[in-house]
C-alpha positions, -999 to +999 in steps of 0.1 A: +344+320+097+314+334+076+312+322+039+319+359+030+350+361+048+361+328+035+355+338-001+378+368+007+405+348+026+406+325-005+410+353-029+437+368-009+452+334-006+456+330-044+468+367-048+495+362-022+505+331-041+518+347-073+549+334-092+581+353-081+616+353-094+637+326-078+662+354-068+634+371-046+626+340-029+662+332-024+665+364-007+636+363+014+648+332+028+681+344+038+665+375+055+639+351+070+667+325+083+686+354+097+659+373+118+640+338+128+608+353+112+575+336+110+568+348+073+582+371+048+559+395+026+571+413-009+554+443-023+561+474-040+566+482-077+589+454-082+563+430-073+544+442-103+572+445-128+592+416-118+624+437-120+654+429-097+670+462-100+664+491-076+655+485-041+630+454-036+604+460-006+599+433+023+582+430+056+599+406+079+571+391+105+585+378+136+572+356+163+563+368+199+543+395+211+567+419+228+570+447+201+592+477+202+576+511+211+578+525+175+575+499+148+585+488+125+624+486+125+637+494+089+669+483+077+688+480+043+702+447+030+724+434+001+723+399-014+745+382-043+725+361-065+744+348-098+768+374-101+740+402-093+736+424-062+700+425-050+690+455-029+663+457-003+646+478+022+633+457+049+604+465+077+604+440+105+576+438+131+558+409+150+531+391+131+508+397+160+514+434+156+509+433+117+477+412+123+462+439+147+472+469+128+457+452+097+423+449+115+423+483+126+426+478+163+458+503+165+462+538+155+484+529+127+469+534+092+497+526+072+494+487+074+458+483+064+462+512+036+494+493+020+482+458+024+448+461+006+471+468-023+491+438-041+514+418-021+531+384-021+537+359+007+572+349-004+580+326+025+566+313+055+577+291+084+548+269+083+510+264+076+500+282+106+523+312+098+509+313+063+473+313+075+478+341+099+491+362+071+464+353+047+440+363+079+458+395+084+457+406+047+422+397+044+416+419+075+431+448+060+409+445+030+379+448+052+394+474+074+401+496+043+367+486+026+348+503+059+368+532+056+363+535+018+325+530+024+323+560+050+346+583+030+332+576-006+299+586-020+267+572-012+266+556-048+295+551-072+320+530-088+345+510-070+370+533-084+353+561-066+354+546-032+393+537-036+400+570-046+385+584-017+404+560+006+437+564-008+434+604-008+426+604+026+451+581+037+481+601+018+468+633+035+467+614+069+503+602+066+539+621+065+544+616+029+543+634-002+525+619-034+520+634-067+486+645-075+468+616-091+490+588-074+456+571-063+445+567-100+481+553-109+475+527-083+442+516-095+454+515-132+486+495-130+468+470-103+434+468-121+433+429-120+439+431-082+410+456-075+389+439-097+358+427-077+376+433-043+357+460-028+322+442-029+337+410-016+356+432+013+324+446+019+306+413+023+335+402+046+328+434+068+290+427+069+279+457+046+259+448+015+275+463-014+243+472-032+257+463-066+236+477-097+257+471-129+290+491-124+276+510-096+276+503-059+257+518-028+271+501+002+243+497+028+257+519+057+236+530+084+240+568+093+249+556+129+277+532+116+289+558+090+293+581+119+312+557+142+336+548+114+341+587+104+350+590+142+373+563+142+392+575+111+394+610+125+409+598+155+436+579+133+439+610+109+450+633+137+477+611+148+489+599+113+513+628+108+528+627+144+531+590+142+548+590+108+572+616+120+584+598+149+587+568+127+611+586+103+630+603+132+636+564+147+645+551+112+672+582+107+691+568+140+683+530+137+681+522+098+708+496+097+729+499+066+714+533+060+750+545+047+752+521+023+716+524+012+723+562+007+754+555-012+739+532-036+710+557-042+733+586-048+754+567-071+724+553-090+709+586-095+739+612-099+767+587-110+788+601-081+804+570-063+806+576-024+832+562-005+820+545+025+844+550+055+839+534+090+827+567+103+802+571+074+788+536+083+787+542+121+776+580+118+755+587+085+740+616+097+772+632+108+787+625+075+756+637+054+772+673+053+803+662+036+785+640+012+762+667+004+792+689-003+807+665-025+776+658-044+772+701-050+808+699-064+800+670-086+771+683-101+789+718-105+815+698-126+791+680-146+773+714-152+807+730-165+815+700-189+781+701-203 
């Protein structure tokens, strides 16, 4: 490993080791033990705020190399902790696949674009698993940095390159983000991104060309064309791949009915009764729930 990659990995290791609420660690350990995991990574807004309400976001990384055709598998879990009910949306995949996606080997864009942002290694089976996760997330940073160098201006601030990257990945994926979402990510995670881009460029073998607050990545025209071609192929596959994942999640999302019931009550105040039919066939049950919700809202408007 080069000294640049070692410096990047050291930084990643420190960032992954942030203090967490014991409730989060307890939940992660329970998930890991149930799944036979190699590691569990925690991410999302609750990582930044430290809040336990809402839905926590975890990636469970499994041993082995035989992956499902469409990954990750998404599930919903609840966990009691000192009188509280913690809730989590959990994505499950092989650690080997996670590492390959982070390095840009696969057609996926979601892993490296997501994990160049803050995350925490909340549980690891052993030192080897911890090292593999650190290496994978360092690879996500170098992959994202390469794409940012190609998509961004010839000279600009680090924020200019990150904005170009996130705008492009949002457009490529089957998701809707409000305008300026990339600015929100950069502002609330300023400490995480401060100094990360030049370090990731060095890890990727790209001289950052730092001059005060501006950067000028040394990217040869041929290399820029190669990266842009690589990105164009993934951009074209982005929406179809994400759509297939959404369709899969709608039929295999373990706990989908409980998750939807909790979300509806949280946002509207209407309790949703969970019957065995609704638990087993959430899509077939949805029309009745939507009808009940429409009537509930109509009653609320009449009262007000």
